[in-house]
N, C-alpha and C positions, 0 to 999 in steps of 0.2 A: 852484272851479277847473274849467276846461274839460277835457273828455276828447276826444282825437282818435285815430282809428285810421288808420294808414298801411299801405297794402298795396303791397309792393314795396320791396326793400332795395338798389336801385341808387343812383346819384348823386341822382336826383330824390327818392326816398324818404328817404334819409339827410338831405338838405338840409331837406326838409319836417319831419322828426322833430326836427332840431336847432332850426330856427326856431320850431316850436310849443312845444318845451320851454323855450326861452329866453323865450318870451312868457308862461310860467306854466302851460301846459297839461300835463295828464297824458297821455303818449303811449305807445301800443303799436304797434310796427312788426312786420308779418308778412312773412316772406320764404319763398317756396316751396322754395328750394334750401338746401343745408346751409351755404353761405357767402354773405356779403353781397357786393354790388358790381354785380350785373346784368351789363351789357356792359362794365363797367369791371373785371371780374375779370382777374387775371393768373395764368397757369398756374404750377404748382409747378416747382421746379428738375428737371432741369438747364436747360431752356430756358424762361425766364420771359417768355413771349410774352403779349401782350394779345390780345383778340378783334379782330384787325385792327389796323392802324397807329393809334396814338393820340397826340395832343399836347394840351397844355393851353394855350389861347391867353390871352395876358396882357392883351389890350385890353378884355375884357368886364368887366361889374360883378361877375361871380362871382369873378374873381380877387381883387378887393378884399374881398369877403365871406369868402373862404377865408383871405386873409392876415391879416385882423383877428382871426381865431380861431386863428392859428398852425397852420393845417391843411395848408398847401401842402407844407411839409417840404423836405428837400434836393432840389435839382434837379440833373440831369445835363447840364452845359453841353457844347455841341459845340465841340471844339477848333478854333481858327482854321484850321488846315490842312485839317481835315475839311470845314469850311464851304465850301472852294473846290472840293470834289468833287461838288457838285450837277451833274448832267448832264441834258440835255434831248434827247429824240429828236424830230427834225423832218425830214420827208421821208425817213424811213428811216435817217438818220445821227445819230450822237451828237455833241452840241455842248455847249460850255461856257456860251454866252450865248443869251438869247432872240433869235429872228429880229427883224430891224429892224421889220417890220410889226407885230409884237406890242408892241415897245417904243413904237412910235408910238401904238398904241391905248391903252396904259397911260398915256401922257402926256396924250393928248387926253381920255381918259375922266374925268380928274380935274376937267376944266373943264365937263363936261356932266352934266346930271341924267339918270340912267337911268330910263326909264319902267317902270311896273308892267305896263301892258297890252300891251307889245311883247316879243317874244322876244329874247333876248340876241344871237343871231347876226344878226338883221336890224338891230338897233340898232348893234351894233359894226361891222358891215360898212360902214355909212354913214360911220363915223368913220375907218376905217383899211383897208378892203378885206377881202375874204373870208378870205384866208390868215391875216392877223393876228387876225381875229375867231375863226376856228376854233382857232388855236393858244392864244389866251387862254381860250376856253371850255374846252378840254381841260385846260389847266393848272389851272383853277379846281376840277377834280374832286378835288384834294387836300383841299378844304374842303367838299365836298358829295357826292362819290361817286355820281354819276348817269351813266348810259350816254350821255346826250345833253344836256349842260349848255346847249348853244346853243338848245335848244327851250324852256328855262325862262324865267321872267320876267327881263327885263333888269335890273331893280332888284335882284332876289334874287341873281343871279349876280355882278353888279358889286360888291355889298357883300362877297361872299366872295372875289372876286378881289382887291379892295383890301386886305383883311385878310391874305390869303395872300402878297401880294407886298410887304408893308410892311417897311421897314428902319428900325431893326434888327428881325429877325424876331419875331413875337409868339409863335410856337410854343415851348413849353418841355416838358421831359420829367421827371416825378417819378422820382427815382433808385429803382431796384428795381422799376419798373413801377407800373401804376395801383393795384395792390392796396395799396401803401403809403399812398396817399391815402385809399383806402376804409377802411383800418385806423384811420387817424387820425380820420376822421369818425365811425366806429363807436365808438371810445373816447370821443370828445367827447360823443356822444349818450348813451352809457352813464353818463358822469359827470354828465350833466344829469338823469338819472333815467329816460331812455327805456327801455322794456321791449322788448328785441330778441328776437323769436321766429323762429328759423330752422326749416326743415323744417315750415313752418306755412302750408299752402295754404289760401286762403280761397275758398270756393265760394258763400257767401251773405253779403251785406253785413250788418254789425251795425246794429241800429236805435236803439241808445242813445247814439250819438255821431256827430259829423261824420266822414266818411270821405274820405281822400285816396287815390285810386287812382293809384299811381306805377309802373305796369307799362307794357309795350309797348301800343300802340294796339290790336293784335290781341287781346291778353289782356284789355284793358279792354272791348272790344266783346263778348267772350264772357261776361265776368263781369257786365256791366251789361245784357246782352241788348239792345244798342242797335246796330242795323245802320248807323246814321248815322256811327259812329265809324270813318271811313276817311279816309286822305289819302295822296297819292303819296309814295313813298320810293325809295331806291335798292336795287339788287340787285347783289351783287358776288361775285366769286370771290376767296377769301382763299388766299394761299400763304405758308407759313412754311418757312424753310430754315435749316440750320446748316451752315457751311462752315469748312474749315480756311483760315486766312488766306493770301492771296497774297503771296509774297515781294515785297518792295518795294525793289529796288535803286535807289539815287539815280542819276538821269541827270545828265550833265555840265551844269552851269549851270541846272538846273531842279529842281522839287520831286520827292519820291519818288513813284514810280508805284505804283498799287494799285487796290483796289476803289473804286467810286463810293460816296459817302455816300448818295446817292439818285438815282434816275432817274425823271424825269417825262416822260410820253408826251404830246407835242403833236400827234401824228397821230391819237390816239384817247385817251379818258380812261383814265388808269392811273398808278399810283405804286408804286415799289419802294424800300424804305428799309433801310439797314443800321443797326439800332438799337444795336448794340454800338459804333458809332462814338462815341456820347456816353455810353454806360453799359455798361461791361465786365462788370457784375455779372449781366447777363441771360443769359449763356451760360458754359459751363465755360471755364477758361483755355485759350487757344489756338484758340478757335472764335469764329465770327462769327454773330450772329443777324440774319437778314434777313426782313422781312415785306413782303408786297405786297397791295394791294387793287385789283382790276381790275373796274370797273363792267361789267355785262353786261345786254343788253336782255332783255325778257321771253321772247323766243323762243330765246335763246342758252343754252348749257349751261355747266356748270363747265369742261368741256374747252376750250371756246372761250376762256374767261378764262385758263386755264392756258397755252394756246398763246401768247397775247399776253404773259403774264408771262414766259414763257421767252424770248421775243424781247428783252424789256428786260434780262433777266439775261445773255443772250448779249452784249449791247452793254456793259453796265456792270460785269460781274463775270467777267473772263476765266477760262476753264477751270473754271467753277463746277461742272459735272457731275463732274469728276474730284476735286473737293474736297468733295463733298457728304457729310455725316455724318448728317443727319436731315432729314425732309421731311414736311409735312402740308398737305393741301388741304381746302377746305370752301367752301360757298356760304352767304352771308348774305343773307337776304331781309327787307326792311322794317326794317333795323337801322342805317341810316345817317342817320336823322333826316328831318324833313320837307323836301320840295322844293316850291317854289311855281311852278305853271304860269303863263303869261301871264294877266293879269287878276286874279290873286290875290296876297295877301300873308299874313303870319302871322296877321293878324286874321280871315282867312277859315277857318282851320283849326278843328277841333273845340274848342268853348268849354271853358274850365277849369271853370266852374260848370255842373254838370249838373242842378241842382235837388235838392230833398229832402236837403240837407246832404251831397251827393256832389260831389267835385271831382277833376279830372284833373291830373296832372303828368307830364311826359315830354318827349321831343324831337320829338313830332309834334303838339303842341297849340298853342293860340292864345297864343303868347308869343314875343317877339323874341330874337335872339341867333344865334350861330354854333355849330353842332354841339351839344356838351353844355351850352353856355350856355342853350339853350332849356329843358333839364331844370332847371337852377338857378332861372331866373327864373319858370318856371311853378310850381315848388314853393313859392317865396316868395309868389307871388300866391295860390296855393291856400290856404296857411296864413292869409294875410290875410283871405280871404273866409270861411274856416271859423271864424275867431275873430270874425267880424262887424265887421271894421274895413276901412276903405278902403285902408289901407296899413300896412305894418309900421313900427314905430318906427325912427327913423334909426339907432339902435344896432344894428339887426338887418338893415340893407340895405347 
C-alpha cells in the first residue's frame, strides 16, 4: 500500500486525499487551522459568509467528479424573479442590459480564436471597439478578480468571459455556504480511511512518503524554500454587509421593486452580490447578506476598494446605510487564483511535480480550469504522479 502525505485541508487537499484513498493509498492530511476548508471556509452564524463571493461552476470536470461521489449536495437555486435583478454599471449609470458594443463583442468573439500572446483589450478592441472591450474585460472580473483584466492574455480572459456569460448560468451555490461542501468532502475522506489532522502545522517535509503540498503558493514557497514558486494573482477589497430588507411595493403593471440581486461594474472591475437572494439560511430572518469583491491595484488601499464598493451599493441597494445591521471589510492578497499575462498559459505556471516525491496542488499551479477548478484538477494530477501513474483510473476522474 502506498503512503501519501497531504499538507493543506482546502479543496485541493481534500480532493487529493479522497483520490489517493480511492486508489488504495494510506493518506494522512495535515491542516494548520482548527477547521478544514482553506479559502472555502464559511463563517459561523449569524452571518454565514464565505471568504469573498463564491460560486461553483457546473461546466468543469470537477463538477462531474463531485457529483459521482454525491458530494455536491443541495443547491440554492436563484428564483426567476431575482435572476432579473442583475444590474450593470456603465458610464456611471445602472442598467439592466449590457451595452450594445459589449453584446457585439460577445457575439463576434465566439467566431474568433483568442490569442495567448496578445492582451485582451487589444484583441477585443479590434473586434468591437474600445468601449465594448473595456466593458467586457471588467465584467470578466467576476471570474478572475484582477484589477486590470484587459492587460491579461486574451485567451485567458476570453475563456472566463465565455463561461461567465453562458446561458443557462454555470454558477451554482451550495446551500448553507461552502462549508457544507467541505463537510461532505471531509466525511467522505474519513470514511475512506483518511487520517485528518487539524491544528497540525508542517514545517519539515516527511521523507518516508510522497508529499502533496496543497497550500497557497506563498505558503508552499516558504515550506519548500523555493523562491521560484511565484505567479501573478489578484488583490481585492472584500466587503460584507447585512441589511434589513427594502420594502418592495408592487408598481402598477411591473415587477416588485427592491434590492438588486447583483451589481457588476463595467466601468472598473467589481462585483456586489446579495447571497440571500438564493439562500435565506445565510443570515437571520429579516436580514440580507451582501458580499462584494473589488479588485485593487498594487498601489491602491483597502479604502480605495471600499469607496468603489459603496458606489455600487448606492446604485443597487437604495438607502443601504440606513438599513445596515452589520459590516466587515478586509483585503485579500494572492487569493483569487492564477492570472495569466500575455504570452503565458496555465502550462507556464509552477509545475505540479517538484521532484523528490513532492507535488503541488492549488489554484496557482500548472493545471487548467476556472477558479477552484484549478485546485481540483491539479490535485488529481498530483495524486496520479505521486502514485507513479500517467493518469487516474476512469472511475476516479
